[in-house]
C-alpha positions as CSV (number, residue, x, y, z in Angstrom):
1,M,14.7,8.3,-3.0
2,R,11.9,5.9,-3.6
3,F,9.3,4.6,-1.1
4,R,11.9,1.9,-0.4
5,A,14.5,4.4,0.8
6,P,13.8,4.1,4.6
7,I,14.0,0.3,4.2
8,I,17.4,0.2,2.5
9,A,19.4,0.1,5.8
10,V,17.4,-2.9,6.9
11,L,18.4,-4.7,3.7
12,A,22.1,-3.9,4.1
13,C,22.0,-6.1,7.2
14,L,19.8,-8.8,5.7
15,W,21.8,-9.2,2.5
16,T,24.7,-10.6,4.5
17,L,22.6,-13.8,5.2
18,P,23.0,-16.9,3.0
19,A,19.4,-16.6,1.7
20,L,16.8,-13.9,1.7
21,A,13.2,-14.6,1.1
22,H,11.0,-12.2,-0.9
23,P,9.2,-10.0,-0.1
24,H,10.9,-7.8,2.5
25,V,8.1,-5.7,4.0
26,W,4.6,-6.8,4.8
27,V,1.6,-4.5,5.0
28,K,-2.0,-5.0,6.1
29,A,-4.1,-2.7,4.0
30,A,-7.6,-1.1,4.2
31,A,-9.1,1.4,1.9
32,E,-12.1,3.7,1.7
33,V,-13.5,5.0,-1.6
34,I,-14.4,8.7,-1.4
35,Y,-17.5,10.1,-3.1
36,A,-18.8,13.6,-3.8
37,A,-22.3,14.6,-2.9
38,D,-23.5,13.8,-6.5
39,G,-22.1,10.2,-6.2
40,R,-19.0,10.6,-8.3
41,V,-15.8,9.0,-7.1
42,T,-13.2,11.6,-6.0
43,G,-10.4,9.4,-4.5
44,V,-9.4,6.7,-2.1
45,K,-8.2,6.8,1.5
46,H,-5.6,4.2,2.4
47,R,-4.6,2.8,5.8
48,W,-1.5,0.6,5.8
49,S,-0.2,-1.2,8.9
50,F,3.5,-2.2,8.5
51,D,5.0,-5.4,10.0
52,E,6.7,-5.1,13.4
53,A,10.2,-5.6,12.1
54,Y,10.1,-2.7,9.7
55,S,8.2,-0.6,12.2
56,S,10.8,-1.2,14.9
57,F,13.7,-0.3,12.5
58,A,12.0,2.8,11.0
59,T,11.3,4.3,14.4
60,Q,14.7,3.8,16.0
61,G,15.7,7.0,17.8
62,L,12.4,8.8,17.1
63,G,10.8,8.4,20.5
64,K,11.7,10.6,23.5
65,N,12.3,9.6,27.1
66,G,11.7,5.9,26.4
67,K,8.2,6.7,24.9
68,P,7.0,5.6,21.5
69,P,7.3,8.2,18.7
70,T,4.4,10.6,18.3
71,R,2.8,11.7,15.1
72,E,4.9,14.8,15.2
73,D,8.1,12.7,15.6
74,L,7.1,10.7,12.5
75,A,6.1,13.6,10.3
76,E,9.3,13.7,8.2
77,L,9.1,9.9,7.6
78,A,5.5,10.2,6.6
79,K,6.3,12.9,4.1
80,L,9.2,10.9,2.6
81,N,7.3,7.6,2.3
82,T,4.1,9.1,0.9
83,E,5.7,11.5,-1.6
84,S,8.0,8.8,-2.8
85,L,5.1,6.5,-3.7
86,V,4.6,8.3,-7.0
87,E,7.2,6.2,-8.8
88,F,5.0,3.1,-8.1
89,D,1.7,4.9,-8.8
90,Y,1.0,4.6,-5.1
91,F,0.7,0.8,-5.4
92,T,-2.9,1.6,-6.4
93,V,-4.9,1.0,-9.5
94,M,-8.5,2.2,-9.8
95,R,-10.7,1.6,-12.8
96,V,-14.1,3.2,-13.3
97,D,-16.2,1.4,-15.9
98,G,-13.0,-0.2,-17.1
99,R,-11.1,3.0,-17.5
100,K,-7.9,3.5,-15.4
101,Q,-8.0,6.6,-13.3
102,L,-5.2,9.1,-12.6
103,F,-4.3,10.2,-9.1
104,G,-3.1,13.6,-8.0
105,A,-0.6,14.3,-5.2
106,P,-1.4,12.5,-1.9
107,R,-2.8,14.6,0.9
108,D,-3.7,14.3,4.6
109,Y,-0.8,11.9,5.1
110,R,0.4,10.9,8.5
111,L,2.2,8.1,10.4
112,D,1.1,6.8,13.8
113,Y,2.7,4.3,16.0
114,E,0.1,1.9,17.3
115,N,1.0,-1.1,19.6
116,G,4.4,-1.5,18.1
117,T,3.2,-1.0,14.5
118,L,3.6,1.9,12.1
119,V,0.4,2.9,10.4
120,L,0.5,5.1,7.3
121,T,-2.8,6.9,6.4
122,F,-3.2,9.1,3.3
123,T,-5.7,10.2,0.7
124,L,-5.2,9.8,-3.0
125,P,-7.5,12.3,-4.9
126,L,-8.4,11.6,-8.5
127,T,-7.3,14.3,-11.0
128,A,-11.0,14.4,-12.1
129,P,-14.1,13.0,-10.4
130,A,-15.4,9.9,-12.1
131,K,-19.0,8.6,-12.5
132,A,-19.2,4.8,-12.1
133,S,-22.2,3.8,-14.1
134,R,-21.4,0.1,-13.9
135,A,-18.6,-0.8,-11.5
136,L,-15.4,0.4,-9.8
137,G,-12.3,-1.8,-9.5
138,L,-9.6,-1.2,-7.0
139,E,-6.2,-3.1,-6.9
140,V,-3.5,-2.7,-4.3
141,Y,-0.1,-4.4,-4.9
142,D,3.6,-3.8,-5.5
143,P,4.6,-4.6,-9.1
144,T,8.0,-5.8,-7.9
145,W,6.7,-7.6,-4.8
146,F,9.2,-5.9,-2.6
147,V,6.3,-5.0,-0.4
148,S,3.6,-7.6,0.2
149,F,0.1,-6.2,0.7
150,T,-2.8,-8.1,2.2
151,F,-6.3,-6.6,2.7
152,V,-7.4,-6.8,6.3
153,E,-10.0,-9.4,7.2
154,T,-12.8,-7.0,8.2
155,D,-14.0,-3.9,6.4
156,A,-11.1,-4.2,3.9
157,V,-12.7,-1.8,1.5
158,K,-15.5,0.7,2.3
159,A,-17.8,2.4,-0.1
160,R,-20.9,4.6,0.2
161,D,-24.1,3.2,1.6
162,G,-26.0,0.9,-0.7
163,C,-23.0,-0.3,-2.6
164,S,-21.9,-3.9,-2.7
165,V,-18.2,-4.7,-2.2
166,T,-16.5,-7.9,-3.4
167,V,-12.9,-8.4,-2.1
168,T,-10.4,-10.9,-3.5
169,R,-7.1,-11.6,-1.8
170,P,-4.0,-13.1,-3.4
171,K,-3.1,-16.8,-2.9
172,P,-0.4,-17.5,-0.3
173,P,3.0,-17.1,-1.9
174,E,4.0,-20.7,-0.9
175,T,1.4,-22.0,-3.3
176,M,2.8,-20.0,-6.2
177,Q,6.3,-21.5,-6.6
178,T,8.2,-18.3,-5.9
179,Q,10.9,-19.7,-3.6
180,S,13.1,-20.8,-6.6
181,L,13.4,-17.2,-7.8
182,S,16.7,-15.4,-6.9
183,E,17.1,-12.0,-5.3
184,S,18.7,-10.8,-8.5
185,F,15.5,-11.6,-10.3
186,F,13.5,-9.4,-8.1
187,S,16.1,-6.7,-8.1
188,S,15.9,-6.5,-11.9
189,L,12.1,-5.9,-11.9
190,S,11.0,-2.3,-12.7
191,P,8.0,-0.5,-11.4
192,N,6.4,-1.3,-14.8
193,S,6.8,-5.0,-14.2
194,D,3.6,-7.1,-14.0
195,F,5.1,-9.8,-11.8
196,G,3.5,-8.5,-8.6
197,L,0.0,-8.5,-10.3
198,Q,-0.4,-12.1,-9.2
199,F,-0.2,-10.9,-5.6
200,A,-2.8,-8.1,-6.1
201,N,-5.6,-7.5,-3.7
202,R,-8.7,-6.6,-5.6
203,A,-12.1,-5.1,-4.8
204,V,-15.1,-4.6,-7.1
205,I,-17.7,-2.1,-6.0
206,A,-21.1,-1.9,-7.6
207,C,-23.5,0.9,-6.6
208,P,-27.1,1.4,-7.6
């Protein structure tokens, strides 16, 4: 099952409505680039906060005695969501000096329930450390726009001391004429589609 798997039951209900807007899930994202002692890039740590509707559905029955679910209660969901991200390359593209980097299996993943919102945190290690002699680029987006990512307003992307970070967020969907596209159009998109690229959140990091 893909990352979308826990969301399928939500869609089963929504598909009965006359019209269904895209996307289906919204995420506020923050990232931290991880460096080795010698300055090489070794990975990125993500923090994704899901919208309240998905958070409410995904946590049904997980709390105990009327209390919100704990990290332990959410451990299986965290494992499913994080490990299923591989099909979509973790919705993450990192380029070092223009070269696309490869990620290993995610680690240190967990889900927390904070003020009615699910927050997924995980680390993506590079398969090999990379030296950024010019610049590092980071993109976060869903190629099929099933999930809408938006960088948080403050400290969206962190880097090591002395580096400059320039963040670019996508334009609002209502300005991009997507309303006329049908649900079947989005359902036909593959993980290799470039449709969602127009909704990518981007960061360029330059270090001395």
